[in-house]
C-alpha positions as CSV (number, residue, x, y, z in Angstrom):
1,M,6.8,16.8,-11.5
2,E,8.4,13.8,-9.6
3,R,10.0,11.1,-11.8
4,K,10.9,7.9,-9.9
5,T,12.4,4.5,-11.1
6,T,10.0,2.3,-9.1
7,R,6.6,0.9,-10.4
8,R,4.8,4.0,-8.9
9,R,6.9,6.0,-11.8
10,F,5.5,3.6,-14.4
11,I,2.2,3.8,-13.2
12,Q,1.7,7.5,-12.8
13,L,3.7,8.6,-15.8
14,A,5.1,5.7,-18.2
15,A,4.7,6.4,-21.9
16,T,3.9,2.9,-23.4
17,A,3.0,0.9,-26.2
18,G,-17.5,-7.1,-7.9
19,A,-15.6,-9.6,-5.7
20,G,-16.5,-13.0,-5.6
21,L,-17.2,-13.9,-9.5
22,S,-15.9,-17.3,-10.8
23,I,-14.1,-18.1,-13.8
24,S,-16.1,-19.9,-16.2
25,S,-14.4,-20.1,-19.5
26,P,-16.4,-20.7,-22.7
27,L,-13.9,-23.1,-23.9
28,S,-13.5,-25.3,-20.6
29,A,-14.8,-28.0,-22.6
30,M,-11.5,-28.3,-24.7
31,Y,-9.6,-29.0,-21.6
32,S,-9.9,-32.4,-19.6
33,G,-8.3,-33.6,-16.5
34,G,-5.9,-31.5,-14.8
35,L,-7.1,-28.0,-15.4
36,F,-6.9,-25.6,-12.8
37,T,-10.0,-23.4,-12.7
38,L,-11.7,-21.4,-9.9
39,N,-14.4,-23.9,-10.0
40,S,-12.6,-27.3,-9.6
41,L,-10.7,-26.2,-6.6
42,G,-14.0,-25.0,-5.0
43,A,-12.5,-21.9,-3.9
44,N,-14.4,-20.2,-1.1
45,Q,-14.4,-16.7,0.4
46,P,-11.0,-17.1,2.8
47,K,-11.0,-16.0,6.4
48,P,-9.8,-12.3,6.9
49,G,-6.3,-11.9,8.1
50,N,-3.8,-14.5,8.9
51,D,-2.3,-14.1,12.2
52,G,-0.1,-16.9,11.6
53,F,2.7,-15.1,9.8
54,I,3.0,-11.2,10.3
55,P,6.2,-9.4,9.2
56,N,7.4,-6.5,11.2
57,R,11.1,-6.0,10.1
58,A,11.3,-7.3,6.8
59,A,14.2,-7.1,4.2
60,S,14.7,-8.3,0.5
61,W,16.8,-11.4,0.1
62,W,18.5,-10.8,-3.0
63,C,19.7,-13.5,-5.5
64,D,21.8,-13.5,-8.4
65,I,22.4,-15.8,-11.5
66,Q,25.0,-17.5,-9.6
67,D,22.4,-18.8,-7.2
68,I,20.9,-20.9,-10.0
69,Q,24.2,-23.0,-9.3
70,W,22.9,-24.5,-6.1
71,P,23.9,-26.9,-4.5
72,Q,27.3,-25.8,-5.1
73,K,29.1,-25.4,-1.7
74,G,29.8,-21.6,-2.2
75,I,26.4,-21.1,-2.7
76,R,25.4,-22.8,0.3
77,D,28.0,-21.1,2.1
78,K,26.5,-17.6,1.1
79,I,23.0,-18.7,2.1
80,K,24.2,-19.6,5.6
81,R,26.4,-16.6,5.9
82,R,23.5,-14.3,5.0
83,A,20.7,-15.9,7.0
84,E,23.2,-15.2,10.0
85,N,23.4,-11.5,8.9
86,F,20.0,-11.0,8.9
87,A,19.4,-12.3,12.3
88,K,21.9,-9.7,13.5
89,A,20.0,-7.2,11.8
90,Q,16.7,-8.1,13.5
91,I,14.9,-8.8,10.7
92,D,12.0,-11.3,11.1
93,T,11.0,-11.7,7.5
94,A,13.1,-12.2,4.1
95,I,11.2,-11.4,1.1
96,N,12.9,-13.2,-2.0
97,F,14.1,-10.8,-4.8
98,G,15.7,-11.7,-8.1
99,F,14.2,-14.5,-9.9
100,H,11.2,-12.4,-10.9
101,N,9.5,-13.5,-14.2
102,R,9.0,-17.0,-13.0
103,F,8.4,-18.8,-16.1
104,D,11.8,-17.6,-17.4
105,F,13.3,-20.3,-15.2
106,A,11.4,-23.1,-15.8
107,P,14.2,-25.2,-17.3
108,Y,15.7,-24.6,-13.9
109,F,13.2,-25.0,-11.3
110,K,14.9,-28.2,-9.9
111,Q,17.7,-26.2,-8.7
112,L,15.9,-22.8,-8.0
113,H,13.6,-24.7,-5.7
114,G,16.4,-26.4,-4.0
115,Y,18.1,-23.2,-3.5
116,Y,14.7,-21.7,-1.8
117,N,14.7,-24.7,0.4
118,N,17.9,-24.3,1.7
119,V,17.2,-20.6,2.3
120,C,14.2,-21.4,4.5
121,E,16.1,-24.1,6.3
122,E,18.8,-21.6,7.2
123,L,16.5,-18.6,8.0
124,H,14.0,-21.1,10.0
125,K,17.1,-21.8,12.1
126,H,16.8,-18.1,13.0
127,N,13.2,-18.0,13.5
128,I,13.0,-15.8,10.2
129,R,10.2,-16.3,7.9
130,F,10.5,-16.6,4.1
131,M,8.1,-15.1,1.5
132,D,8.5,-16.0,-2.0
133,H,8.1,-13.1,-4.7
134,Y,7.7,-13.4,-8.2
135,S,5.6,-12.5,-11.2
136,C,3.5,-15.0,-12.7
137,N,2.2,-13.5,-16.0
138,H,5.3,-11.8,-17.5
139,I,8.5,-12.9,-19.3
140,T,11.2,-11.0,-20.3
141,R,11.2,-10.8,-24.0
142,P,13.0,-7.4,-25.3
143,R,12.1,-7.1,-29.2
144,N,15.1,-4.9,-30.3
145,E,18.5,-4.2,-29.8
146,A,17.5,-0.9,-28.0
147,D,15.5,-2.8,-25.6
148,F,18.0,-5.6,-25.1
149,L,20.6,-3.2,-24.2
150,F,17.9,-1.2,-21.7
151,V,16.8,-4.2,-20.0
152,N,20.4,-5.1,-19.5
153,K,21.5,-1.8,-18.1
154,F,18.6,-0.9,-16.0
155,E,16.6,-4.1,-15.1
156,R,19.6,-5.8,-13.8
157,L,17.2,-6.5,-10.3
158,G,15.9,-9.4,-12.2
159,V,17.8,-12.2,-13.2
160,L,18.0,-12.2,-17.0
161,L,18.0,-15.6,-18.8
162,I,16.7,-14.2,-22.4
163,P,16.2,-17.0,-25.0
164,E,17.1,-16.3,-28.6
165,P,13.8,-15.4,-30.4
166,E,13.8,-18.8,-32.3
167,A,14.3,-20.6,-28.8
168,A,11.5,-18.4,-27.2
169,K,8.9,-19.6,-29.8
170,Y,8.8,-23.0,-27.9
171,A,9.6,-22.1,-24.3
172,Q,6.6,-23.9,-22.4
173,Y,5.8,-25.1,-18.9
174,E,3.3,-28.0,-18.3
175,G,2.4,-28.2,-22.3
176,H,1.4,-24.7,-22.3
177,R,3.4,-22.6,-25.0
178,Y,4.0,-19.0,-23.3
179,Q,3.4,-17.4,-26.9
180,D,0.0,-18.9,-26.7
181,L,-0.7,-17.4,-23.3
182,C,-0.2,-14.0,-24.1
183,E,-2.2,-10.9,-24.3
184,V,-3.5,-9.5,-27.6
185,D,-2.7,-6.2,-28.9
186,L,-5.9,-4.6,-30.1
187,R,-3.8,-2.8,-33.1
188,D,-2.2,-5.4,-34.8
189,G,-3.0,-8.9,-33.1
190,S,0.6,-9.0,-31.7
191,R,1.6,-10.5,-28.4
192,G,1.0,-7.9,-25.7
193,Y,4.1,-6.0,-24.9
194,A,5.4,-3.8,-21.8
195,S,7.7,-1.8,-23.1
196,Q,8.6,-0.3,-20.0
197,Y,10.1,-3.5,-18.7
198,Q,10.7,-5.3,-21.9
199,Y,8.1,-8.0,-20.5
200,E,5.4,-9.9,-23.0
201,A,2.4,-10.1,-20.8
202,F,0.1,-13.4,-20.0
203,C,-3.5,-12.9,-20.3
204,H,-5.0,-13.1,-16.7
205,N,-8.5,-14.4,-18.5
206,N,-6.6,-17.2,-20.4
207,P,-7.5,-20.8,-18.7
208,G,-3.9,-22.2,-19.8
209,L,-2.4,-19.8,-17.7
210,H,-4.6,-20.5,-14.7
211,D,-3.7,-24.2,-15.3
212,M,0.3,-23.5,-15.6
213,H,0.3,-21.3,-12.7
214,G,-2.0,-23.7,-10.4
215,K,0.3,-26.5,-11.5
216,Y,3.5,-24.5,-10.7
217,L,2.3,-23.0,-7.1
218,Q,1.2,-26.7,-6.2
219,R,4.7,-27.9,-7.0
220,L,6.3,-24.6,-5.4
221,M,4.1,-25.5,-2.1
222,K,5.7,-29.1,-2.3
223,E,9.1,-28.0,-3.0
224,V,9.6,-25.1,-0.9
225,P,8.7,-24.7,2.7
226,F,8.0,-21.1,2.1
227,D,6.0,-18.9,4.9
228,G,4.1,-16.7,2.6
229,I,4.2,-15.3,-0.7
230,E,3.8,-12.3,-2.9
231,V,2.6,-12.8,-6.3
232,D,3.6,-9.8,-8.1
233,D,2.4,-7.6,-10.7
234,M,-1.3,-8.7,-10.5
235,C,-2.4,-5.9,-13.3
236,S,-2.0,-5.6,-16.9
237,Y,1.3,-3.6,-17.7
238,P,0.5,-3.3,-21.6
239,G,-2.2,-0.8,-20.6
240,N,-5.1,0.4,-23.1
241,T,-3.5,-1.5,-25.8
242,T,-4.8,-5.3,-24.8
243,C,-6.4,-7.5,-24.4
244,G,-8.2,-8.5,-27.6
245,C,-7.8,-12.4,-27.2
246,Q,-10.6,-14.6,-27.6
247,Y,-11.2,-15.3,-23.8
248,C,-11.6,-11.4,-23.0
249,R,-13.9,-11.0,-26.1
250,D,-16.2,-13.7,-24.9
251,R,-16.0,-12.7,-21.1
252,F,-16.7,-8.9,-22.2
253,R,-19.8,-10.2,-24.4
254,R,-20.9,-12.4,-21.3
255,D,-20.5,-10.3,-18.3
256,Y,-21.0,-6.8,-19.7
257,G,-23.1,-7.5,-22.8
258,H,-20.7,-5.6,-25.0
259,E,-17.9,-6.4,-27.9
260,I,-14.8,-4.7,-28.0
261,P,-14.8,-2.4,-30.7
262,A,-11.9,-2.4,-33.5
263,F,-8.7,-0.2,-32.9
264,P,-8.7,2.7,-33.1
265,D,-12.6,3.6,-32.5
266,K,-12.0,7.1,-31.1
267,N,-15.3,7.0,-29.4
268,F,-13.8,4.2,-27.3
269,F,-10.2,4.2,-27.4
270,G,-10.3,8.3,-27.2
271,D,-7.2,10.1,-28.5
272,T,-4.6,7.6,-29.6
273,T,-2.2,10.1,-30.5
274,Q,-1.0,10.8,-27.1
275,E,2.3,9.0,-26.4
276,N,1.5,8.1,-23.3
277,Q,-1.0,4.7,-23.7
278,L,-2.2,5.2,-20.3
279,L,-3.9,8.1,-20.9
280,W,-6.0,6.8,-23.8
281,G,-9.6,5.8,-23.6
282,N,-12.9,7.7,-23.5
283,Y,-14.5,7.7,-19.9
284,A,-17.7,9.2,-21.3
285,N,-18.2,6.2,-23.2
286,P,-19.9,3.6,-20.6
287,V,-18.8,0.6,-22.5
288,Y,-14.9,1.9,-22.0
289,R,-15.8,2.2,-18.5
290,D,-17.3,-1.5,-18.4
291,W,-14.1,-2.6,-20.3
292,L,-12.2,-1.2,-17.8
293,R,-14.2,-3.3,-14.9
294,M,-14.2,-6.4,-16.7
295,K,-10.1,-6.2,-16.9
296,S,-10.2,-5.6,-13.5
297,D,-12.5,-8.3,-12.7
298,T,-10.5,-10.8,-14.6
299,I,-7.0,-10.1,-12.3
300,R,-9.3,-10.1,-9.4
301,D,-10.4,-13.8,-10.2
302,H,-6.8,-14.9,-10.8
303,V,-6.0,-13.5,-7.5
304,K,-8.7,-15.5,-5.9
305,L,-7.6,-18.9,-7.7
306,I,-4.2,-18.3,-6.5
307,K,-5.6,-17.9,-2.7
308,S,-7.5,-20.9,-3.2
309,I,-4.4,-23.0,-3.9
310,L,-2.4,-21.5,-1.3
311,G,-5.1,-22.1,1.5
312,E,-3.7,-20.7,4.9
313,K,-0.6,-19.6,3.5
314,P,-0.5,-15.6,3.6
315,L,-1.0,-13.9,0.1
316,M,0.2,-10.5,-1.0
317,T,0.7,-8.6,-4.2
318,C,2.4,-5.4,-4.9
319,C,0.9,-2.2,-5.2
320,S,2.7,1.0,-5.6
321,N,-0.8,3.2,-5.3
322,T,-4.5,2.8,-5.4
323,G,-6.0,6.2,-5.7
324,P,-5.4,7.7,-9.1
325,I,-7.5,7.2,-12.2
326,V,-4.5,6.2,-14.4
327,L,-4.4,2.9,-12.6
328,N,-7.6,1.5,-14.5
329,A,-5.4,1.6,-17.6
330,V,-3.3,-1.3,-16.2
331,A,-6.1,-3.1,-14.1
332,L,-4.5,-2.5,-11.0
333,D,-7.1,-2.6,-8.3
334,L,-6.0,-3.1,-4.8
335,E,-9.7,-2.7,-3.7
336,K,-11.2,-5.3,-5.7
337,M,-8.3,-8.0,-4.9
338,A,-8.5,-7.1,-1.2
339,P,-10.7,-10.0,-0.2
340,Y,-8.3,-12.6,-1.0
341,L,-4.9,-11.0,0.2
342,D,-3.5,-11.3,4.0
343,I,-0.9,-8.9,3.7
344,F,-1.0,-5.4,2.0
345,M,1.9,-3.7,0.7
346,L,3.0,-0.2,-0.4
347,E,5.7,0.3,-3.1
348,N,7.1,3.6,-1.2
349,V,10.4,5.2,-1.5
350,G,12.6,5.1,-4.3
351,T,16.3,6.1,-4.4
352,N,16.8,9.3,-6.1
353,I,16.6,12.7,-4.5
354,R,13.3,13.6,-4.9
355,N,12.2,10.9,-2.7
356,V,12.7,12.8,0.5
357,N,9.5,14.4,0.0
358,W,7.4,11.9,1.6
359,V,4.5,13.8,2.0
360,E,3.4,13.2,-1.3
361,M,3.2,9.3,-0.5
362,E,1.1,10.0,2.8
363,G,-2.1,9.6,1.2
364,E,-1.5,6.3,-0.4
365,A,0.0,5.0,2.7
366,L,-3.0,5.8,5.0
367,H,-5.4,4.5,2.1
368,Q,-3.9,1.4,1.8
369,K,-3.7,0.8,5.4
370,D,-7.4,1.6,5.6
371,I,-7.7,-1.1,3.0
372,A,-5.8,-3.8,5.2
373,A,-7.9,-2.8,8.3
374,K,-11.1,-3.4,6.6
375,R,-9.6,-6.9,5.5
376,G,-9.9,-8.1,9.2
377,N,-7.0,-5.7,10.3
378,A,-4.7,-7.5,8.1
379,P,-1.2,-6.6,8.2
380,A,0.1,-3.3,6.3
381,I,3.9,-3.0,4.9
382,A,5.8,-0.3,3.4
383,L,8.6,-1.3,0.9
384,S,11.1,1.5,1.0
385,Y,14.0,1.3,-1.6
386,A,17.3,2.5,-0.8
387,L,21.3,2.8,-1.9
388,S,22.5,4.2,1.6
389,E,22.1,3.7,5.3
390,K,20.4,7.4,5.3
391,G,17.8,6.1,2.3
392,A,17.0,3.1,4.6
393,Y,16.6,5.0,7.8
394,L,14.2,7.4,6.0
395,G,12.0,4.5,5.1
396,W,12.2,2.9,8.3
397,G,10.9,6.2,9.9
398,L,8.2,6.3,7.6
399,G,7.0,2.9,8.5
400,R,7.0,3.8,12.1
401,F,5.4,7.5,11.6
402,W,2.7,5.7,9.4
403,G,2.2,2.5,11.8
404,V,3.0,-0.1,9.7
405,A,5.7,-2.6,9.2
406,N,8.9,-1.8,7.3
407,W,10.2,-4.0,4.5
408,S,13.8,-2.5,3.3
409,S,15.2,-3.3,0.0
410,T,18.3,-2.1,-1.8
411,L,18.0,-1.5,-5.4
412,N,21.3,-2.0,-7.1
413,G,20.1,-3.5,-10.0
414,R,18.1,-0.5,-11.4
415,L,21.7,1.1,-12.0
416,E,23.9,0.3,-15.1
417,E,26.5,-1.1,-12.6
418,D,26.6,-1.2,-8.8
419,P,28.1,1.6,-6.9
420,A,31.5,1.2,-5.3
421,N,29.9,2.0,-2.0
422,A,26.9,-0.6,-2.6
423,Y,25.8,-2.1,0.8
424,E,24.8,-5.3,1.3
425,M,20.7,-5.5,2.1
426,E,21.1,-6.5,6.0
427,D,23.8,-4.0,6.5
428,V,21.8,-0.9,5.4
429,I,19.0,-1.6,8.2
430,T,21.2,-3.0,10.9
431,K,21.2,0.2,12.8
432,P,17.9,1.3,13.1
433,N,16.3,-2.3,13.3
434,N,18.6,-2.9,16.7
435,W,17.9,0.5,17.9
436,E,14.3,-0.1,17.8
437,K,14.7,-3.4,19.2
438,S,16.6,-2.0,22.3
439,H,14.9,1.4,23.0
440,S,11.4,1.8,21.5
441,D,10.0,-1.6,20.6
442,Y,6.4,-0.8,20.0
443,Y,4.7,-3.2,17.9
444,Y,2.9,-1.5,15.2
445,R,0.0,-3.9,15.3
446,D,-0.5,-2.8,18.9
447,G,-0.9,0.6,17.9
448,Q,-4.0,2.7,17.4
449,D,-4.2,6.1,15.3
450,L,-5.8,9.1,17.2
451,V,-8.4,9.6,14.6
452,E,-9.8,13.2,14.5
453,I,-10.9,13.6,10.8
454,R,-12.3,10.8,8.7
455,L,-11.4,11.6,4.8
456,V,-13.5,10.2,2.2
457,N,-12.0,8.7,-1.0
458,N,-14.9,7.3,-2.8
459,Y,-13.6,4.3,-5.3
460,Y,-16.8,5.0,-7.5
461,C,-14.9,8.3,-8.7
462,R,-11.4,6.6,-9.8
463,E,-13.3,3.7,-11.4
464,N,-15.4,5.8,-13.7
465,G,-12.7,8.3,-14.4
466,W,-14.5,11.2,-12.8
467,R,-13.0,14.8,-13.1
468,D,-14.1,18.2,-12.0
469,G,-14.3,21.0,-14.8
470,A,-10.7,22.1,-13.9
471,G,-9.7,18.4,-15.0
472,F,-8.7,17.4,-11.3
473,E,-9.8,14.1,-10.0
474,H,-11.1,13.1,-6.7
475,W,-7.5,11.5,-5.4
476,D,-6.1,15.0,-6.1
477,R,-8.3,16.4,-3.4
478,S,-7.7,13.3,-1.3
479,Q,-4.0,14.0,-1.6
480,A,-4.3,17.7,-1.0
481,W,-6.1,17.0,2.4
482,A,-3.5,14.7,3.5
483,A,-0.8,17.3,3.3
484,Q,-2.7,19.8,5.2
485,L,-3.7,17.2,7.8
486,V,-0.1,16.4,8.3
487,K,1.0,20.0,8.3
488,H,-1.5,20.8,11.3
489,N,-0.7,17.2,13.1
490,V,-4.3,16.0,12.9
491,G,-5.0,12.3,13.0
492,Y,-7.3,11.2,10.4
493,R,-8.1,7.8,8.6
494,F,-9.9,7.4,5.3
495,V,-13.3,6.1,4.7
496,R,-14.1,4.1,1.2
497,S,-16.5,3.4,-0.6
498,E,-18.1,0.6,1.3
499,E,-18.1,2.5,4.7
500,L,-19.7,5.4,3.0
501,A,-22.7,3.2,2.4
502,D,-23.0,2.1,5.8
503,A,-25.0,4.5,8.2
504,N,-24.5,2.6,11.3
505,A,-20.7,2.7,10.3
506,L,-20.6,6.4,9.9
507,S,-22.5,7.3,13.0
508,R,-20.1,4.8,15.2
509,E,-18.1,7.9,15.4
510,K,-18.4,11.5,16.1
511,T,-15.2,13.0,14.1
512,P,-16.1,15.1,10.9
513,L,-16.6,13.4,7.8
514,V,-14.8,15.2,4.7
515,L,-15.8,14.8,1.2
516,D,-13.9,16.7,-1.1
517,G,-15.0,16.4,-4.7
518,A,-16.9,13.3,-4.5
519,G,-18.5,13.3,-7.9
520,C,-19.7,9.9,-8.3
521,V,-22.0,8.9,-5.3
522,S,-24.3,5.7,-5.3
523,D,-27.8,5.8,-4.1
524,E,-27.0,3.5,-1.1
525,Q,-24.4,6.0,-0.2
526,F,-26.5,9.1,-0.5
527,T,-29.0,7.3,1.8
528,A,-26.3,6.4,4.5
529,L,-24.9,10.0,4.5
530,Q,-28.2,11.4,5.2
531,T,-29.1,9.0,7.7
532,Y,-25.9,10.1,9.2
533,L,-26.5,13.8,9.2
534,S,-30.2,13.4,10.6
535,K,-28.7,11.6,13.5
536,G,-26.6,14.7,14.1
537,G,-23.3,13.6,12.3
538,T,-20.8,16.3,11.4
539,A,-19.8,16.3,7.5
540,W,-17.6,19.0,5.5
541,I,-18.5,18.4,1.7
542,A,-16.5,20.7,-1.0
543,L,-18.5,20.6,-4.4
544,P,-18.9,19.1,-6.7
545,F,-20.9,16.5,-4.8
546,G,-22.8,13.6,-6.5
547,T,-23.1,15.0,-9.9
548,H,-22.9,11.5,-11.2
549,D,-24.1,7.9,-10.1
550,H,-21.7,4.9,-9.0
551,K,-21.7,3.8,-12.7
552,G,-20.5,7.2,-13.9
553,N,-23.7,8.4,-15.1
554,L,-24.6,12.0,-15.0
555,R,-27.5,12.8,-12.5
556,K,-30.0,15.2,-13.8
557,T,-29.8,17.0,-10.0
558,P,-26.5,16.8,-8.5
559,L,-26.9,15.2,-4.6
560,S,-25.4,18.4,-3.5
561,A,-28.6,20.6,-4.3
562,I,-30.8,18.0,-2.1
563,L,-28.6,18.4,0.8
564,Q,-28.8,22.1,0.5
565,Q,-32.3,22.3,0.5
566,K,-32.4,20.2,3.7
567,K,-30.1,22.1,5.9
568,Y,-28.6,19.6,8.2
569,A,-27.5,21.3,11.4
570,R,-23.8,19.9,11.1
571,L,-23.3,19.9,7.6
572,R,-21.1,22.7,6.3
573,F,-20.0,23.3,2.5
574,I,-16.3,24.1,2.6
575,E,-13.7,25.1,-0.3
576,S,-11.7,22.5,-1.6
577,A,-8.2,21.7,-0.3
578,L,-7.0,22.2,-3.8
579,D,-8.3,25.6,-3.6
580,G,-7.6,26.7,-0.5
581,T,-6.7,25.9,3.4
582,P,-10.3,24.6,4.7
583,L,-8.7,22.8,7.6
584,E,-6.7,25.9,8.9
585,K,-9.8,28.2,8.5
586,A,-12.0,25.5,10.4
587,I,-9.1,25.7,13.2
588,Q,-9.1,29.3,13.2
589,G,-12.6,30.0,13.2
590,G,-13.4,27.7,16.0
591,K,-15.2,24.7,14.1
592,F,-12.4,22.4,14.8
593,E,-9.9,22.0,17.5
594,P,-7.0,19.3,17.0
595,A,-5.9,17.4,19.8
596,L,-2.1,18.5,19.4
597,K,-1.7,21.9,18.8
598,Q,1.7,23.5,18.0
599,V,2.3,27.1,19.3
600,K,5.9,27.2,18.7
601,G,8.7,26.1,16.3
602,D,8.8,25.3,12.9
603,T,5.8,23.3,11.8
604,R,7.3,21.3,9.1
605,W,8.2,18.7,12.0
606,A,5.0,16.5,11.6
607,A,3.8,14.9,14.9
608,R,1.5,11.8,15.0
609,V,-0.1,10.6,18.0
610,R,-0.7,6.8,18.4
611,F,-1.7,4.4,21.3
612,Y,0.0,1.2,21.8
613,K,-2.1,-0.7,24.2
614,G,-3.5,2.4,25.6
615,R,-0.2,4.0,26.2
616,P,0.4,7.4,24.1
617,V,3.4,7.8,22.1
618,I,4.4,10.9,19.6
619,H,6.2,10.0,16.4
620,F,7.6,12.8,14.7
621,M,9.0,12.8,11.0
622,N,10.9,15.8,9.2
623,A,8.7,17.2,6.4
624,A,11.4,19.6,5.2
625,L,14.0,17.0,4.3
626,T,16.6,18.0,1.5
627,A,19.0,15.3,-0.3
628,T,22.6,15.9,-1.1
629,P,22.9,14.5,-4.7
630,D,25.2,11.6,-5.7
631,E,27.2,11.6,-8.7
632,I,25.3,8.6,-9.7
633,K,22.0,9.1,-11.5
634,D,19.0,6.8,-12.1
635,L,17.6,5.8,-15.5
636,S,15.5,9.1,-15.5
637,G,18.7,11.1,-15.2
638,I,18.1,12.3,-11.5
639,P,20.8,12.0,-9.1
640,L,20.7,9.4,-6.2
641,I,20.7,10.2,-2.8
642,K,24.1,10.4,-1.3
643,D,22.9,12.1,2.1
644,I,20.0,13.6,3.9
645,D,19.6,16.8,5.6
646,S,17.2,19.0,7.2
647,V,16.4,22.8,6.4
648,I,14.7,23.4,9.6
649,T,16.7,26.0,11.7
650,D,14.0,26.2,14.7
651,N,13.7,23.0,16.4
652,T,12.7,24.1,19.6
653,L,8.8,22.9,19.8
654,A,6.1,23.7,22.1
655,Y,2.6,21.9,22.0
656,E,-0.7,22.1,23.8
657,L,-2.6,19.0,24.0
658,D,-6.4,18.3,24.7
659,T,-6.3,16.3,27.7
660,R,-9.5,14.9,27.3
661,R,-8.2,13.1,24.4
662,V,-4.3,12.6,25.1
663,Q,-3.3,12.5,28.5
664,L,1.0,12.0,28.6
665,P,2.5,10.5,31.5
666,D,6.5,11.2,32.2
667,M,7.7,11.3,28.9
668,V,11.3,10.8,26.9
669,L,12.2,12.0,23.7
670,M,14.7,9.5,21.7
671,S,15.8,8.8,18.2
672,P,18.5,6.5,16.4
673,E,20.2,9.6,15.4
674,L,21.0,10.1,19.3
675,G,22.1,6.3,20.2
676,E,21.6,5.8,23.7
677,Q,20.7,9.5,24.5
678,K,17.2,10.2,26.5
679,T,15.8,13.6,26.9
680,T,13.2,13.9,29.7
681,V,10.3,15.9,28.5
682,P,7.9,17.5,31.2
683,V,4.1,17.4,30.7
684,K,3.0,20.8,32.4
685,K,-0.9,21.0,33.5
686,I,-2.0,24.6,32.0
687,S,-6.0,24.3,32.4
688,Q,-8.7,21.6,33.4
689,T,-8.4,20.5,29.8
690,K,-5.0,21.3,28.7
691,S,-1.5,20.4,29.1
692,A,1.6,21.5,27.5
693,I,5.2,20.1,26.6
694,Q,8.3,21.7,24.8
695,L,11.0,19.9,23.2
696,N,14.0,20.8,21.4
697,L,14.9,18.3,18.4
698,E,18.2,20.3,17.6
699,G,20.8,17.8,15.9
700,L,17.9,15.4,14.7
701,K,17.5,15.5,10.7
702,I,14.4,12.6,9.9
703,Y,12.7,11.0,13.0
704,A,12.4,10.8,16.5
705,V,9.8,9.6,19.1
706,L,8.3,10.8,22.2
707,Q,7.3,7.7,24.4
708,P,6.5,7.1,28.1
709,S,9.6,6.9,30.3
710,T,8.8,3.6,31.7
């Protein structure tokens, strides 16, 4: 099983100790004057998508502890020099990285804001935008010698200024003592602790945090002319151990009519003997499901508060994935936060040798791309970590293949010491950025994917912890479909819960609708699906389907039984992508015809058709990559990537195209790996509805593009 050092690794495997609701604290009468709340700020639904600031070629602006010594001349000179190098690397967006747990640095905000002001001044001279990036709800507080040594060994990517325990008792900002803002551990009443990061976590439901963060954000906006901001970690990393504070207890009682039970009530908390606390919880208990909903409601409302303060300035948060059930345990819910975000990011590729298996991340990328699309076509951006040029190039290629912006970031601070051959951030991405600008400058926001299949991933399944009889979740099936769609070069997009409940939206497209293991289905969704089918819509369903409602309650009769009785003309029941190859069988059986059919060569060169202002471009990404291991290993003990190679030997590829859907003009094959070289690829007509192309990718390892010659 894959092990990574990114937030993705934590959310998936770590072993650790309805939009629009306003915050209305039962203790609001205790506060007077300048308390920030959602109500006092009069937050309204923000306008979708902010076209005033759209990242394209982004990179991390790394800070270290020396930078807090601004305005020393050496620091100011370094800012100027780096801004010039960012410009040479064709970077249009610099995203702050370093002073992460922001309230750790409250005693130094004057110098820190002065530094960021200076950074903005120099970047803006080159028309480069600056996004601040910080965590508002964590402070670094290792609790023992082992944690202290660990954080200083593997968490150096965040500047570390850790107070003595005695001093930490009195740490505060704007009159709010940090220890009073923390989540409360349900086991013993101690402060909530994220042991995987050595953080103490503030409670998103605490009005003191809203006040403190709101006042800080207003100050930051006055003192730093940033262009956008990523408020990170909008989740609850302590997981199922928190939160038992009075505000969470009051809200759970008020909003859901329940009490948080005492620990360890196994009917609620499940099997708490499991080391991985993210796996605790009894999803068969509707009260537990409601508790998880309440926790993500709380974070959504905090995001809404932040957006109300920022106004027109674009807001982004981090999200390494959106599909699996385990996200509920940390209340990470991008779909619920989406109405208040302007830019959507996916934390994507890590630094160890297993990260060349990019198909495993394909589903998450396109799922989050759809979340952004439904937010007024908001920008989507993929963050790719790397310690070498090859790793950065892999991330750049994936951004092009997926049709999103690229955020490239080195990650030296996740190692005990920086490698001797460590690159500056701007250096790892200079070559592909400059090649793209000169030879293939297709703006991702102009791109429209060729969509041949619509893949349903229904949020209700994740929210209610639904699993089939074998223990697989709905997202497992979505990922399996994504892999098969990549293998057969079939363009697709995701359909999520809101669209599935809209019969008109479903009927606008004629492409097949795939529902694999959609166990939780609402009455509204089922009605919309029936309307779609009655109008001649095509749907492929793999059982189980509709065994539960949208709240996770078991239905007396599965909705699939009703569908089977009605015998809709274009409804097919198929095997799951987990159990077989339903797409391949549909193609072979004449039930589905791809627009781009490979007839020769290794099928592990994945191809994706996208139209840029109506002009077709085909992006190729190698799905058979292998990494040469470095001598250096990450914190999981897995070697880093030294080099990337391909195991494909048959690189002469041939395709047939359905000219009713894709008509190619004169085309040329290009790649950053070929530099200035261009190879003409003739298009041959073979019938009234078919054309053919043949191309040779010999010598290419990662990425290529077939684009119009003029």
